[in-house]
C-alpha positions as CSV (number, residue, x, y, z in Angstrom):
1,M,-32.5,44.6,15.4
2,R,-33.0,42.0,18.1
3,G,-31.1,38.8,18.3
4,G,-30.6,35.7,20.4
5,F,-27.4,34.5,22.0
6,I,-25.0,32.8,19.5
7,L,-22.4,30.3,20.4
8,C,-19.6,29.6,18.0
9,L,-19.7,25.8,18.3
10,L,-17.0,25.0,15.7
11,M,-14.1,26.7,14.0
12,I,-11.7,24.5,12.2
13,S,-8.9,25.8,10.0
14,V,-6.6,23.5,8.0
15,M,-3.4,25.1,6.5
16,G,-2.7,23.6,3.1
17,T,0.6,25.4,2.7
18,A,2.2,28.3,4.5
19,Q,0.0,30.7,2.5
20,E,-3.3,28.8,2.1
21,Y,-6.1,27.6,4.3
22,I,-9.5,25.9,4.4
23,E,-11.9,26.8,7.2
24,L,-15.3,25.6,8.6
25,H,-17.1,28.0,10.9
26,V,-20.4,27.1,12.5
27,D,-22.6,29.5,14.6
28,N,-25.5,28.1,16.7
29,D,-27.4,29.0,19.9
30,L,-28.3,25.4,20.7
31,Y,-26.5,25.4,24.1
32,F,-28.5,28.4,25.2
33,N,-31.8,26.7,24.3
34,T,-32.8,29.9,22.5
35,D,-33.4,28.8,18.9
36,W,-34.8,32.1,17.6
37,Y,-33.9,35.3,15.6
38,Y,-30.4,34.5,14.2
39,S,-30.7,30.7,14.7
40,S,-27.6,29.4,12.9
41,G,-24.9,30.0,10.4
42,I,-22.6,27.7,8.4
43,F,-19.5,29.2,6.6
44,I,-16.9,27.4,4.5
45,G,-14.0,29.5,3.7
46,T,-10.7,29.3,1.8
47,G,-7.9,31.8,1.2
48,K,-4.3,32.3,0.2
49,Q,-1.7,35.0,0.1
50,R,-1.6,36.9,-3.1
51,V,1.7,36.5,-5.0
52,K,3.5,39.7,-5.8
53,S,4.0,40.7,-9.4
54,S,7.8,40.4,-9.1
55,E,10.3,39.3,-6.5
56,G,11.8,42.8,-6.5
57,D,8.5,44.6,-5.8
58,K,9.4,45.6,-2.2
59,A,6.8,48.4,-2.1
60,S,3.8,46.0,-2.5
61,K,1.9,45.4,0.7
62,K,1.0,41.9,1.8
63,Q,-2.4,40.9,0.4
64,F,-4.8,37.9,0.9
65,I,-7.7,36.8,-1.2
66,H,-10.6,35.0,0.7
67,W,-13.6,33.2,-0.5
68,T,-16.6,32.2,1.7
69,L,-19.7,30.2,0.9
70,G,-22.2,30.8,3.7
71,Q,-25.7,30.2,4.9
72,E,-27.6,32.0,7.6
73,I,-31.0,31.0,9.1
74,Y,-33.4,33.2,11.0
75,N,-36.7,32.4,12.7
76,P,-39.2,33.8,15.2
77,K,-39.5,32.8,18.8
78,M,-42.8,31.0,18.1
79,R,-41.1,29.0,15.4
80,Y,-43.6,26.1,15.3
81,S,-46.7,28.3,15.0
82,K,-48.5,28.7,11.7
83,D,-50.3,31.9,12.9
84,E,-48.2,34.8,11.7
85,S,-49.9,37.1,14.3
86,T,-47.7,35.4,16.9
87,F,-44.5,36.1,15.1
88,D,-42.0,38.6,16.5
89,Y,-39.5,38.0,13.7
90,P,-39.8,36.6,10.1
91,F,-38.5,33.3,8.9
92,G,-35.6,33.8,6.6
93,G,-32.7,32.2,4.8
94,W,-29.6,33.8,3.2
95,L,-27.2,31.8,1.0
96,F,-24.2,33.7,-0.4
97,L,-20.8,33.6,-2.0
98,E,-18.2,36.3,-1.0
99,R,-14.9,37.3,-2.4
100,K,-12.7,39.5,-0.2
101,L,-9.4,41.2,-0.8
102,Q,-7.4,42.0,2.4
103,T,-4.4,44.3,2.4
104,Y,-2.0,44.7,5.3
105,I,-1.2,48.3,5.8
106,D,1.4,47.5,8.4
107,S,2.0,44.8,11.1
108,V,-0.9,45.9,13.2
109,S,-3.6,47.1,10.8
110,T,-5.5,45.8,7.7
111,F,-8.1,47.1,5.2
112,E,-10.4,44.8,3.3
113,W,-13.3,45.1,0.9
114,S,-15.5,42.4,-0.5
115,V,-18.4,41.6,-2.9
116,K,-21.1,39.3,-1.6
117,F,-23.7,37.8,-4.0
118,G,-26.5,35.5,-2.9
119,V,-30.2,34.6,-2.6
120,T,-32.9,34.6,0.0
121,G,-36.1,32.6,0.2
122,K,-36.5,28.9,-0.8
123,A,-33.4,29.2,-3.1
124,S,-31.3,29.6,0.1
125,L,-32.2,26.0,1.1
126,A,-32.7,27.2,4.7
127,P,-36.1,25.6,5.3
128,Y,-34.9,22.2,4.1
129,I,-31.6,22.3,5.9
130,Q,-33.1,23.5,9.2
131,N,-35.9,21.0,9.2
132,L,-33.7,18.1,8.1
133,Y,-31.3,18.9,11.0
134,H,-34.3,19.2,13.5
135,S,-35.9,16.0,12.4
136,K,-32.9,13.7,11.8
137,V,-30.5,15.0,14.4
138,L,-32.5,16.6,17.2
139,G,-35.7,14.5,16.8
140,L,-37.9,17.6,16.7
141,K,-40.9,18.4,14.5
142,D,-40.5,20.7,11.5
143,L,-40.7,24.5,11.8
144,S,-43.6,26.1,10.1
145,W,-41.7,28.6,7.9
146,E,-45.0,30.6,7.4
147,K,-44.8,34.0,5.7
148,A,-41.0,33.7,5.2
149,V,-38.8,36.4,3.7
150,P,-39.4,36.3,-0.1
151,Q,-37.0,34.7,-2.6
152,S,-34.7,37.3,-4.2
153,T,-31.2,37.9,-5.4
154,H,-28.9,40.3,-3.6
155,L,-25.6,42.1,-4.1
156,N,-23.6,43.7,-1.2
157,I,-20.3,45.6,-1.0
158,N,-18.6,45.5,2.3
159,F,-15.6,47.3,3.9
160,H,-13.6,46.5,7.0
161,Y,-10.7,48.2,8.8
162,R,-8.9,46.4,11.7
163,K,-6.2,47.7,14.0
164,R,-4.4,46.3,17.1
165,F,-3.2,48.5,19.9
166,Y,-0.5,47.0,22.2
167,I,-1.0,47.9,25.9
168,T,1.7,45.5,27.2
169,N,3.5,42.6,25.5
170,Q,0.6,40.2,26.3
171,I,-2.4,42.6,26.5
172,S,-3.8,44.3,23.4
173,L,-6.9,46.1,22.3
174,L,-8.4,44.7,19.1
175,T,-10.6,47.2,17.2
176,S,-12.4,47.1,13.9
177,G,-14.9,49.2,12.0
178,F,-17.1,47.8,9.2
179,S,-19.8,48.8,6.8
180,N,-22.3,47.1,4.4
181,L,-23.9,48.6,1.4
182,G,-26.4,46.6,-0.7
183,T,-29.9,45.1,-1.1
184,Q,-29.5,42.5,1.6
185,R,-28.1,44.7,4.3
186,T,-26.9,48.3,4.7
187,G,-25.3,49.3,8.0
188,L,-22.3,50.4,10.1
189,G,-20.7,48.7,13.1
190,V,-17.7,48.3,15.4
191,R,-16.1,45.5,17.2
192,L,-14.0,46.2,20.3
193,G,-12.2,43.7,22.6
194,A,-9.2,42.8,24.8
195,L,-6.8,40.0,23.8
196,I,-4.7,38.6,26.6
197,G,-1.9,36.2,25.6
198,T,1.0,35.6,23.2
199,S,-1.0,35.6,20.0
200,K,-0.1,38.4,17.5
201,V,-3.3,38.3,15.5
202,I,-4.9,41.6,14.4
203,S,-8.5,40.4,14.7
204,F,-10.5,38.0,16.8
205,I,-12.1,36.5,13.7
206,G,-10.4,37.3,10.4
207,N,-7.5,35.8,8.6
208,P,-6.6,32.3,9.9
209,L,-3.1,32.6,8.4
210,E,-2.4,35.3,11.1
211,A,-2.5,32.5,13.7
212,R,0.5,30.5,12.4
213,G,3.0,29.3,15.0
214,K,2.5,28.4,18.7
215,A,0.5,30.9,20.7
216,Y,-2.3,31.2,23.1
217,A,-4.8,34.0,23.9
218,F,-8.1,34.8,25.7
219,Y,-10.5,37.3,24.0
220,L,-13.3,39.2,25.6
221,G,-15.2,41.8,23.5
222,T,-18.4,43.3,22.1
223,R,-19.9,44.0,18.6
224,Q,-22.2,46.9,18.1
225,E,-24.0,47.5,14.8
226,Y,-26.7,49.8,13.4
227,R,-28.5,48.6,10.3
228,F,-30.2,51.2,8.1
229,H,-31.9,48.4,6.2
230,D,-32.0,44.6,6.7
231,Y,-33.9,42.5,4.2
232,M,-34.1,39.7,6.7
233,V,-36.3,41.8,8.9
234,S,-38.0,44.5,6.8
235,G,-38.0,43.0,3.3
236,S,-37.1,45.0,0.2
237,L,-36.9,48.8,-0.1
238,F,-38.3,48.6,-3.6
239,N,-41.5,46.6,-3.2
240,D,-44.0,45.2,-0.7
241,N,-43.7,41.5,-1.5
242,A,-42.6,40.6,2.1
243,R,-46.1,40.1,3.4
244,F,-45.3,39.6,7.1
245,C,-42.5,42.2,7.2
246,N,-44.6,45.0,5.8
247,E,-47.9,44.4,7.7
């Protein structure tokens, strides 16, 4: 799967209490002037630490419950064209709600699984949100949204394992492996990077509650992923209603 550069323009986390947070995370490739393929993403998240069943339950591992409402938008390089023969990628929108349970195995590793339910097509509101932003904020004309990925409902189950390896007190290797299984996306991937600094987080992007306290860090890493099926590119496995994708 091809994709453009993505810059994380905004990530704001507000801690309601010591065990709760609200987060806004925005992806966009605006600064690279490459508004194609994965064009943008907006994610609103909240989470809290799960309360143990009893104060004397010392064997229970620390757990967190996370909720995310997200929208992703995709479009081809020739995004203003109405001639689908010029498209190298389909228009597509993906709106979802995700519930995730994260369990800390120990102080340097976690395992999490989640259920993600959502919709593609016009119900994702992607054509309206993107064109509203382009016209009202950027002063650009509307994108064509010709032969877009069809409207459909989807269910995904996701798994993620994260582990931190200390090299020195201020240099660590952050690793993670993840998988997706569902009608919207099925695939496997890894993220690998170096964290330099005093932060004790287990992952570069994960649980904001890990970042409590004063700390600093610099992260440099890569994400590699193989997708066996991606509805946003190839349409459904069960029918041929994605006209552009299957031609």
